[in-house]
VEXDREN-2710 file (C-alpha; in Angstrom, 1 decimal):
% VEXDREN-2710
k/r/px/py/pz
1/MET/114.7/63.7/117.5
2/THR/115.8/64.0/113.9
3/SER/118.1/60.9/114.1
4/ARG/115.2/58.9/115.6
5/LEU/113.0/59.9/112.7
6/ILE/115.7/59.0/110.2
7/GLY/116.0/55.6/111.8
8/LEU/112.3/55.0/111.5
9/SER/112.4/56.0/107.9
10/ALA/115.3/53.6/107.2
11/LEU/113.4/50.8/108.9
12/GLY/110.3/51.5/106.8
13/TYR/112.2/51.4/103.6
14/LEU/114.1/48.2/104.8
15/ALA/110.7/46.5/105.5
16/VAL/109.6/47.2/101.9
17/VAL/112.9/45.9/100.4
18/ILE/112.8/42.7/102.5
19/ALA/109.2/42.1/101.6
20/VAL/109.9/42.5/97.9
21/LEU/113.1/40.4/97.9
22/CYS/111.4/37.6/99.9
23/GLY/108.7/37.3/97.4
24/ALA/105.9/38.8/99.5
25/PRO/102.7/39.2/97.6
26/SER/102.4/42.7/96.0
27/GLY/99.0/43.4/97.4
28/PRO/97.6/45.4/100.3
29/MET/100.6/44.4/102.6
30/GLU/103.1/46.0/100.3
31/ALA/100.9/49.1/99.9
32/GLN/100.7/49.5/103.6
33/LEU/104.5/49.1/104.0
34/ARG/105.2/51.6/101.3
35/ALA/102.7/54.1/102.9
36/LEU/104.4/53.6/106.3
37/ALA/107.8/54.3/104.7
38/LEU/106.5/57.4/102.9
39/SER/104.7/58.7/106.0
40/ASP/108.0/58.4/107.9
41/VAL/109.8/60.4/105.2
42/GLU/107.1/63.1/105.3
43/ALA/107.3/63.4/109.1
44/GLN/110.9/64.4/109.0
45/PRO/111.5/68.2/109.6
46/ASP/112.7/69.8/106.4
47/LEU/115.6/71.9/107.7
48/GLY/117.8/71.9/104.6
49/THR/121.5/71.1/104.6
50/GLU/124.1/73.0/106.6
51/ALA/125.3/74.6/103.3
52/GLN/121.8/75.8/102.5
53/ARG/121.4/77.3/106.0
54/GLU/124.8/79.0/105.9
55/SER/123.9/80.5/102.5
56/GLY/120.6/81.6/104.0
57/LYS/122.4/83.2/106.9
58/VAL/124.5/85.4/104.6
59/LEU/121.4/86.5/102.7
60/TYR/119.6/87.1/106.0
61/ALA/122.4/89.4/107.3
62/LYS/122.3/91.4/104.0
63/TYR/118.5/91.7/103.5
64/CYS/116.6/90.8/106.6
65/VAL/118.4/91.7/109.8
66/GLN/117.5/95.4/109.7
67/CYS/113.9/94.5/110.5
68/HIS/113.9/91.0/112.0
69/GLY/117.0/91.4/114.1
70/GLU/120.1/89.2/114.5
71/LYS/118.2/86.8/116.7
72/GLY/115.2/86.7/114.4
73/ASP/113.1/88.1/117.3
74/GLY/111.7/91.1/115.2
75/ALA/113.9/93.6/117.2
76/GLY/115.9/95.1/114.3
77/ASP/117.0/98.6/114.0
78/ALA/113.9/99.7/112.0
79/THR/111.4/97.9/114.2
80/LEU/110.4/101.0/116.2
81/HIS/109.0/102.6/113.1
82/LEU/107.1/99.7/111.7
83/LEU/103.4/98.7/111.9
84/PRO/102.7/95.9/111.8
85/ARG/105.8/94.8/113.6
86/PRO/108.3/92.6/111.8
87/ARG/107.7/88.9/112.4
88/ASP/109.3/87.4/115.5
89/PHE/110.5/84.1/114.1
90/THR/111.4/82.7/117.5
91/THR/107.7/82.3/118.3
92/GLY/107.0/80.0/115.4
93/LYS/103.9/82.0/114.6
94/PHE/103.4/82.9/111.0
95/LYS/100.4/84.6/109.5
96/ILE/100.2/83.5/105.9
97/ARG/100.1/79.7/105.6
98/THR/98.3/76.7/104.0
99/THR/98.3/74.9/107.4
100/PRO/95.8/74.7/110.2
101/SER/95.4/77.5/112.8
102/GLY/98.3/77.4/115.2
103/ALA/100.5/75.2/113.0
104/LEU/103.8/76.0/111.5
105/PRO/104.0/77.1/107.8
106/THR/105.3/74.7/105.2
107/HIS/108.6/75.3/103.5
108/GLN/106.7/76.4/100.4
109/ASP/104.6/78.9/102.5
110/LEU/107.8/80.6/103.7
111/VAL/109.2/80.6/100.1
112/ASN/106.0/82.2/98.8
113/ILE/106.0/85.0/101.4
114/ILE/109.7/85.8/100.8
115/ARG/109.2/85.9/97.1
116/ARG/105.9/87.9/97.0
117/GLY/106.2/90.0/100.2
118/MET/103.3/91.3/102.2
119/PRO/101.5/94.3/100.6
120/TYR/101.3/97.5/102.6
121/THR/103.8/96.4/105.2
122/SER/107.6/96.8/105.5
123/MET/108.0/93.2/104.1
124/PRO/108.9/93.7/100.4
125/ALA/108.9/91.2/97.6
126/TRP/112.3/89.8/96.6
127/PRO/112.1/89.2/92.8
128/ASN/115.9/89.8/92.5
129/LEU/116.7/86.6/94.5
130/SER/117.1/83.2/92.8
131/ASP/114.8/80.4/93.7
132/GLN/117.7/78.7/95.5
133/ASP/118.4/81.9/97.5
134/VAL/114.8/82.2/98.5
135/SER/114.7/78.6/99.6
136/ASN/117.9/79.0/101.6
137/LEU/116.5/82.0/103.3
138/ALA/113.5/80.0/104.3
139/TYR/115.7/77.2/105.7
140/TYR/117.7/79.8/107.8
141/THR/114.5/81.3/109.0
142/LYS/113.5/78.0/110.5
143/THR/116.6/77.9/112.7
144/PHE/115.2/80.7/114.9
145/SER/112.4/78.5/116.3
146/PRO/113.0/75.0/117.7
147/ASP/109.5/74.0/116.7
148/PHE/110.6/73.4/113.2
149/SER/112.9/70.6/114.5
150/VAL/110.1/68.7/116.3
151/ALA/108.5/65.8/114.4
152/GLU/105.1/66.4/115.9
153/SER/105.1/70.0/114.6
154/VAL/105.9/69.1/111.0
155/PRO/103.2/71.0/109.1
156/LYS/100.7/69.3/106.9
157/PRO/99.1/71.6/104.3
158/LEU/95.3/71.6/104.1
159/GLU/93.4/70.7/101.0
160/PHE/91.4/73.6/99.7
161/PRO/88.3/72.9/97.6
162/ALA/87.9/74.4/94.2
163/ALA/86.3/77.8/94.2
164/PRO/82.5/77.6/93.4
165/ALA/80.8/80.2/91.3
166/SER/80.0/83.5/93.0
167/THR/76.3/84.5/92.7
168/SER/74.0/87.1/94.1
169/GLU/72.6/84.4/96.4
170/THR/76.0/83.4/97.8
171/ILE/76.9/87.1/98.3
172/ALA/73.6/87.7/100.2
173/LEU/74.3/84.6/102.4
174/GLY/77.8/85.8/103.0
175/LYS/76.6/89.2/104.2
176/LYS/74.3/87.5/106.6
177/LEU/77.1/85.2/107.9
178/TYR/79.5/88.1/108.1
179/GLU/77.2/89.8/110.5
180/GLU/76.2/86.7/112.5
181/ASN/79.8/85.6/113.1
182/GLY/81.0/89.0/114.4
183/CYS/83.2/90.0/111.4
184/LEU/81.8/93.6/111.6
185/LYS/83.1/94.0/115.2
186/CYS/86.6/94.5/113.7
187/HIS/86.0/95.2/110.0
188/GLY/82.9/97.3/110.3
189/ALA/79.5/96.9/108.7
190/LEU/80.8/98.1/105.3
191/GLY/84.2/96.4/105.7
192/ARG/86.1/99.6/106.1
193/GLY/88.1/98.4/109.1
194/ASP/86.1/100.7/111.5
195/GLY/84.4/98.1/113.7
196/PRO/83.9/99.0/117.4
197/SER/86.8/96.8/118.3
198/ALA/89.2/98.1/115.6
199/SER/90.9/100.7/117.8
200/THR/91.6/98.2/120.6
201/LEU/93.2/95.3/118.6
202/LEU/96.5/94.0/119.7
203/ASP/98.7/91.1/118.4
204/ASP/99.9/88.3/120.6
205/LEU/102.9/90.4/121.7
206/GLY/100.7/93.3/122.8
207/TYR/101.4/95.6/119.9
208/PRO/98.6/97.5/118.1
209/ILE/97.4/96.0/114.9
210/ARG/94.9/97.3/112.3
211/ALA/91.8/95.5/111.1
212/ALA/92.0/95.0/107.3
213/ASP/90.0/97.3/105.1
214/LEU/88.0/94.7/103.2
215/THR/87.1/97.2/100.5
216/GLN/90.7/97.4/99.4
217/PRO/91.8/93.8/98.7
218/TRP/95.1/94.9/97.1
219/THR/96.2/95.7/100.7
220/PHE/95.5/92.2/102.0
221/ARG/98.7/90.6/103.4
222/GLY/98.0/87.2/102.0
223/GLY/96.7/88.3/98.6
224/PRO/93.5/89.7/97.0
225/THR/92.0/86.7/95.2
226/ARG/88.9/84.7/96.3
227/GLN/91.2/81.8/96.9
228/ASP/93.5/83.9/99.1
229/ILE/90.5/85.2/101.1
230/PHE/89.1/81.7/101.6
231/ARG/92.5/80.4/102.7
232/THR/92.7/83.2/105.3
233/MET/89.1/82.4/106.5
234/THR/90.2/78.8/106.9
235/THR/93.6/79.1/108.5
236/GLY/93.3/82.3/110.3
237/LEU/96.3/84.6/110.9
238/ASN/98.5/83.2/113.6
239/GLY/99.6/85.8/116.2
240/THR/96.7/88.2/115.4
241/PRO/93.1/88.6/116.4
242/MET/92.0/87.1/113.1
243/PRO/90.8/83.5/113.9
244/SER/90.3/80.4/111.8
245/PHE/86.7/79.6/110.8
246/ALA/87.6/76.0/109.7
247/ASP/85.8/74.4/112.7
248/ALA/83.0/77.0/113.1
249/LEU/81.8/77.1/109.5
250/PRO/81.6/74.6/106.7
251/ALA/83.4/75.3/103.4
252/GLU/80.2/76.4/101.7
253/GLN/79.6/79.1/104.3
254/ARG/83.3/80.2/104.2
255/TRP/83.0/80.6/100.5
256/ALA/79.9/82.7/100.9
257/ILE/81.6/85.1/103.3
258/THR/84.5/85.2/100.8
259/ASP/82.1/86.2/98.0
260/PHE/80.6/88.9/100.1
261/ILE/84.1/90.3/100.9
262/ALA/85.1/90.2/97.3
263/SER/81.9/92.1/96.4
264/LEU/82.8/95.0/98.6
265/SER/85.4/96.2/96.1
266/GLY/84.7/94.6/92.8
267/SER/88.4/94.6/91.9
268/GLU/91.5/92.9/93.1
269/VAL/93.7/95.9/91.9
270/PRO/93.4/99.6/92.6
271/ALA/92.3/101.9/89.8
272/TYR/95.0/104.5/90.4
273/THR/95.2/107.4/88.0
274/ASN/97.2/110.6/87.7
275/LEU/94.5/113.1/86.9
276/VAL/91.5/114.8/88.5
277/VAL/89.0/116.0/85.9
278/ALA/86.9/118.9/87.1
279/LYS/83.5/118.9/85.4
280/HIS/81.5/122.0/84.7
281/ALA/78.3/122.4/86.8
282/LEU/75.4/124.3/85.4
283/ASP/74.0/125.3/88.9
284/PRO/76.0/127.2/91.5
285/ILE/77.9/124.8/93.9
286/ASP/76.0/124.4/97.1
287/LEU/78.1/123.0/99.9
288/ALA/74.9/122.2/101.9
289/LYS/74.1/119.5/99.3
290/GLY/77.3/117.6/100.1
291/ALA/78.7/114.9/98.0
292/GLU/75.6/114.6/95.7
293/VAL/76.7/117.6/93.7
294/PHE/79.7/115.6/92.5
295/ALA/77.6/112.8/90.9
296/SER/78.7/113.7/87.4
297/ALA/82.4/114.0/88.2
298/PRO/84.7/111.0/87.6
299/VAL/86.5/109.5/90.6
300/ALA/90.3/109.6/90.8
301/ARG/92.2/107.4/93.2
302/PHE/95.7/108.2/94.4
303/PRO/98.0/106.1/96.6
304/ILE/99.2/107.5/99.9
305/VAL/102.7/106.8/101.2
306/GLY/104.4/107.8/104.5
307/GLN/106.4/111.0/104.8
308/ILE/109.8/109.5/105.4
309/MET/112.1/112.1/103.9
310/GLU/112.3/114.5/106.8
311/PRO/112.0/114.5/110.6
312/GLY/108.5/113.6/111.6
313/ARG/108.8/110.4/109.5
314/GLN/105.7/108.2/109.3
315/PHE/106.6/104.8/108.0
316/ASN/103.1/103.3/108.3
317/PRO/100.4/105.8/107.5
318/ALA/96.9/104.7/108.4
319/ALA/95.3/105.8/105.1
320/THR/96.5/103.9/102.0
321/SER/94.7/106.0/99.3
322/VAL/92.4/108.9/98.7
323/THR/89.6/109.3/96.1
324/VAL/89.0/112.8/94.6
325/GLN/86.3/114.3/92.5
326/ALA/86.1/117.9/91.3
327/ILE/83.5/120.3/89.8
328/TYR/83.3/124.0/89.0
329/ASP/80.7/126.6/88.2
330/ALA/81.0/130.1/86.8
331/GLU/82.8/131.4/89.9
332/SER/84.2/128.6/92.0
333/ILE/85.8/125.2/92.0
334/ALA/85.2/122.4/94.6
335/LEU/87.1/119.2/95.4
336/LEU/85.7/116.2/97.3
337/VAL/88.3/114.2/99.1
338/ARG/87.5/110.8/100.7
339/TRP/89.5/108.2/102.6
340/HIS/88.8/105.5/105.1
341/ASP/89.6/105.8/108.8
342/SER/88.9/103.4/111.6
343/ARG/87.5/106.2/113.7
344/ALA/86.9/109.9/113.7
345/ASP/89.4/111.8/116.0
346/ARG/88.1/115.3/116.8
347/THR/89.0/116.0/120.4
348/GLY/92.4/117.8/119.9
349/LYS/94.0/120.0/117.4
350/ALA/95.8/119.7/114.1
351/ASP/98.1/122.1/112.3
352/PRO/100.8/121.6/109.6
353/THR/103.2/123.6/111.8
354/LEU/102.8/121.5/115.0
355/PRO/105.8/119.6/116.1
356/VAL/105.7/115.9/116.0
357/PRO/105.9/113.8/119.2
358/LEU/109.3/113.0/120.6
359/GLU/110.7/109.5/120.0
360/GLU/110.5/108.8/123.7
361/GLU/106.9/109.9/123.8
362/VAL/106.1/107.3/121.2
363/GLU/108.0/104.7/123.2
364/ALA/106.0/105.6/126.3
365/ALA/102.8/104.6/124.5
366/LYS/104.1/101.2/123.5
367/PRO/104.1/97.9/125.5
368/ALA/106.8/97.3/128.0
369/ALA/108.2/94.5/125.8
370/ALA/109.0/97.0/123.1
371/PRO/112.7/97.6/122.6
372/ALA/114.0/101.0/123.7
373/ALA/114.8/103.6/121.1
374/ASP/118.4/103.8/120.0
375/PRO/119.9/107.2/120.4
376/ALA/122.0/106.5/117.3
377/ASP/118.9/105.6/115.3
378/PRO/119.2/107.4/112.0
379/PHE/115.5/107.6/111.6
380/ALA/114.7/109.1/115.1
381/ASP/113.5/112.6/115.3
382/PRO/115.5/115.3/117.1
383/ALA/114.9/115.8/120.8
384/GLY/112.8/118.8/121.8
385/ALA/110.5/118.3/118.8
386/ALA/107.3/118.5/120.9
387/ALA/106.0/118.7/124.4
388/GLU/104.4/115.6/125.9
389/ALA/101.0/115.1/124.3
390/PRO/98.3/112.5/125.2
391/PRO/96.5/110.8/122.4
392/SER/93.4/112.9/122.9
393/GLU/95.4/116.0/121.6
394/PHE/95.7/114.5/118.1
395/ASN/93.1/115.1/115.4
396/ASP/92.2/113.8/112.0
397/ALA/93.1/116.3/109.2
398/VAL/93.4/116.7/105.5
399/ALA/95.1/119.2/103.1
400/ILE/95.1/120.0/99.4
401/GLN/98.4/121.4/98.1
402/ILE/98.8/123.5/94.9
403/PRO/101.6/125.7/93.7
404/THR/101.2/129.4/94.6
405/GLN/102.0/130.3/91.0
406/ALA/101.3/128.2/87.9
407/PRO/104.5/126.4/86.9
408/THR/106.0/127.6/83.6
409/GLY/107.9/124.4/82.9
410/ALA/108.3/120.9/84.2
411/ARG/109.6/121.9/87.6
412/LYS/107.2/121.8/90.5
413/PRO/107.6/122.8/94.1
414/TYR/109.1/120.3/96.5
415/PHE/106.2/117.9/97.3
416/ILE/106.8/118.2/101.1
417/PHE/105.3/121.7/101.7
418/GLY/107.1/123.4/98.8
419/ASP/110.6/125.0/98.9
420/ALA/112.2/128.5/99.1
421/GLN/112.0/129.1/95.4
422/ASN/108.6/127.5/94.7
423/SER/106.0/128.0/97.4
424/VAL/102.7/126.2/97.8
425/ASP/99.3/127.0/99.0
426/LEU/97.8/124.6/101.6
427/TRP/94.1/124.3/102.1
428/PHE/94.2/122.7/105.5
429/PHE/91.2/121.2/107.3
430/ASP/91.5/120.4/111.0
431/LEU/88.5/118.1/111.2
432/ALA/87.6/119.3/114.7
433/ARG/87.0/122.7/113.2
434/PRO/84.0/123.9/111.2
435/ASP/86.1/125.5/108.4
436/PRO/89.4/125.0/106.6
437/LEU/92.4/127.2/107.0
438/GLN/95.0/128.4/104.5
439/PHE/98.8/128.3/104.8
440/THR/101.7/129.1/102.6
441/GLY/104.6/126.6/102.6
442/ARG/108.2/127.2/101.5
443/GLY/109.4/123.9/103.0
444/SER/108.4/122.0/106.2
445/ALA/110.3/124.5/108.3
446/ASP/108.6/127.5/106.8
447/VAL/104.9/127.0/106.8
448/VAL/102.9/130.2/107.8
449/PRO/99.2/131.0/108.0
450/ASN/97.8/132.9/105.0
451/ASP/94.1/132.7/105.7
452/THR/92.5/135.0/103.1
453/GLY/89.1/133.4/103.7
454/ASP/88.8/132.3/100.1
455/VAL/88.7/128.6/101.0
456/THR/85.5/127.2/102.6
457/GLY/84.4/123.6/103.2
458/VAL/82.4/121.0/104.9
459/ALA/83.3/117.6/106.4
460/SER/81.5/114.5/107.5
461/TYR/82.4/111.1/108.8
462/ASP/80.2/108.1/108.2
463/GLN/80.9/104.4/108.8
464/GLY/84.6/104.5/108.4
465/GLU/84.9/107.2/105.7
466/TRP/85.7/110.8/105.8
467/SER/84.2/113.0/103.1
468/VAL/85.7/116.5/102.9
469/ILE/84.7/119.2/100.4
470/PHE/86.9/122.2/99.7
471/LYS/85.6/125.2/97.7
472/ARG/87.5/128.2/96.4
473/PRO/86.9/130.9/93.8
474/LEU/88.4/130.1/90.4
475/ARG/90.3/133.4/90.7
476/ALA/91.0/134.0/94.4
477/SER/92.4/137.1/96.0
478/SER/95.7/135.3/96.1
479/GLY/97.1/132.2/94.6
480/VAL/96.9/130.5/91.3
481/ALA/93.8/130.7/89.1
482/PHE/91.9/127.7/87.8
483/VAL/91.3/128.3/84.1
484/PRO/89.0/126.1/82.0
485/GLY/91.2/124.0/79.7
486/GLY/94.2/124.3/82.0
487/PHE/96.1/121.8/84.2
488/LEU/97.5/122.5/87.7
489/PRO/99.6/120.3/89.9
490/VAL/97.8/119.1/93.0
491/ALA/98.8/116.9/96.0
492/PHE/97.1/115.6/99.1
493/SER/98.0/114.9/102.7
494/VAL/96.1/113.0/105.4
495/TRP/96.7/113.0/109.2
496/ASP/95.3/110.2/111.4
497/GLY/94.8/111.3/115.0
498/PHE/94.7/107.8/116.3
499/SER/98.1/107.1/114.9
500/ARG/99.4/110.4/116.6
501/GLU/100.1/112.0/113.3
502/ARG/100.5/115.8/113.1
503/GLY/102.8/118.4/111.6
504/ASN/105.2/116.6/109.2
505/SER/104.2/113.2/110.4
506/ARG/101.5/112.1/107.9
507/GLY/100.6/110.3/104.8
508/LEU/100.9/112.1/101.5
509/THR/100.7/111.7/97.8
510/ALA/103.0/112.7/95.0
511/TRP/102.2/115.5/92.7
512/TYR/99.3/114.8/90.3
513/SER/97.2/117.1/88.1
514/VAL/93.7/118.6/88.1
515/TYR/92.3/119.4/84.7
516/VAL/89.5/122.0/84.4
517/GLU/87.5/120.5/81.6
518/PRO/85.9/123.3/79.4
519/GLU/82.2/123.8/79.5
520/VAL/80.5/122.0/76.7
521/VAL/78.7/124.8/74.8
522/PRO/75.7/123.6/72.6
523/SER/76.8/123.7/69.0
524/ALA/75.0/126.1/66.6
525/VAL/75.5/123.7/63.7
526/GLY/72.6/121.5/64.6
527/PRO/70.0/124.3/64.7
528/MET/71.4/125.8/61.6
529/VAL/71.1/122.5/59.7
530/ARG/67.6/122.0/61.0
531/THR/66.6/125.5/59.9
532/ALA/68.2/125.0/56.5
533/LEU/66.4/121.7/56.0
534/PHE/63.1/123.4/57.1
535/LEU/63.6/126.2/54.6
536/LEU/64.6/123.7/51.9
537/VAL/61.4/121.8/52.4
538/ILE/59.3/124.9/52.2
539/GLU/61.2/126.1/49.1
540/LEU/60.6/122.7/47.4
541/ALA/57.0/122.8/48.4
542/VAL/56.6/126.3/46.9
543/ILE/58.4/125.2/43.7
544/GLY/56.2/122.1/43.5
545/TRP/53.1/124.2/44.0
546/VAL/54.1/126.7/41.3
547/ARG/54.9/124.0/38.8
548/TRP/51.6/122.2/39.5
549/SER/49.7/125.5/39.1
550/ARG/51.3/126.1/35.7
551/ARG/50.6/122.6/34.4
552/SER/47.0/122.9/35.6
553/ALA/46.6/126.2/33.8
554/ALA/48.2/124.9/30.6
555/GLU/45.9/121.9/30.6
556/ARG/42.8/124.1/31.0
557/GLN/43.9/126.3/28.1
558/GLY/44.4/123.3/25.9
559/ARG/41.0/121.9/26.5
560/GLU/39.4/125.3/25.9
561/GLY/41.4/125.9/22.6
562/GLY/40.4/122.5/21.1
563/SER/36.7/123.4/21.0
564/HIS/37.1/126.8/19.3
565/PRO/36.0/127.1/15.5
566/ALA/39.4/128.6/14.5
567/ALA/41.1/125.7/16.1
568/THR/38.9/123.2/14.3
569/ARG/39.7/124.7/11.0
570/ALA/43.4/124.7/11.7
END
């Protein structure tokens, strides 16, 4: 096929040369011949040279084979632990493209993905590779699918219109179109990835796939900008349930939906911080009022990563971040923890001491096409870790972790449930239960109940978001005290029941800090100044009145003395 195309290309160029040499008029005829020649050149598959492909093969073996496999079929050693699954290059289906739905990506599309990576997946960016290396990797990637060698499959990028201005009118129209076109079935009414179909979504190979949380554009695989979102609306994501709307909606309406999606977050980057500021509350903290009592407290957002250091590893936690607010009154402190979840799982049980599922149990829940677990897999969990457990036995849960004692230096307890020398207190909330529990951790293998009853709480789930409030006395019967003006390390863990997370299989944060901001006491300076000014005014008034009285008396005496006979004689 390639040789035939090369022949056509040569004939096209030969026609142009003959026409010019023979003195053919340089008008429409020549333009048509040149266009024919150029179209033949563009129709040739861009497969690179043998040297480029060989260079790409070496790089692929070094950087890519662990996930994508030696055959490019996505069956690498790490595949079992990854969600979404690594791309199967043999299918010729690629998500992020500038080409129509179902089409192959351009060479530049492949280069862009290799260079930039895909956020919140196992596909990293490769800034350390040269432009030539990245291009060679793209050429070698094409060798896994014969479609790249077929002239009829040569991709032609779409032309994307310039982005129009986003207005309140386009956002309102976009919301209407979002609902009318069924976007909320997967992404939910508020875009939190909690639509009624979200828990049933599968890719073309039958593997589970999560609907994007549209309120967190920094997690979008293809990029967070309006242009990125519009491109995805236009091209779709090949191999996934996300369709193209190029034929269903005109560009103006696709831009309107884009504007609505962009409005759900207001920012393309997350506002991560490292500090929770607990604000003083004048009134006693009433859990019955829920989240409204935190209105004055600033919101802190922390990223969540998978626990991959110890057995029970979770390489793809469902939650990507938590937001935290804190307040305190004269006796207690309360923290509000929120995160997005595609559904509320409250039919089973959760406990930080529960064993994680066996590797073979996880395999049993996967499609038959999934490769079997490798007994030599260095990431697999040890046999005997748990009895067989159906999905209904897994619950959503959340925990706050603080040191049992205030650190005296820079050293903190190990962030995975503490260590033998530095224990941690866990405020653990199994969200199928009405109240939280307490545990003491000296490492993941030594977590024991320590329920003093000091920690209380409430939890609610609404439209894809958990809101959980923990409350504890500032000075509890055991554990570290929260002192106004003081800092304490704090960390968070989230378990997703739908993802079969429990025990040490979870998403977690690093250590951050909670700062108990001192109560702002009204200053006495203001009243003192006002009192002094008031007294000064009165004093000046008295002085002025006395002086006026004396002048008046002197004037009266002067008038009376001028009419006396003795005064006349003088």
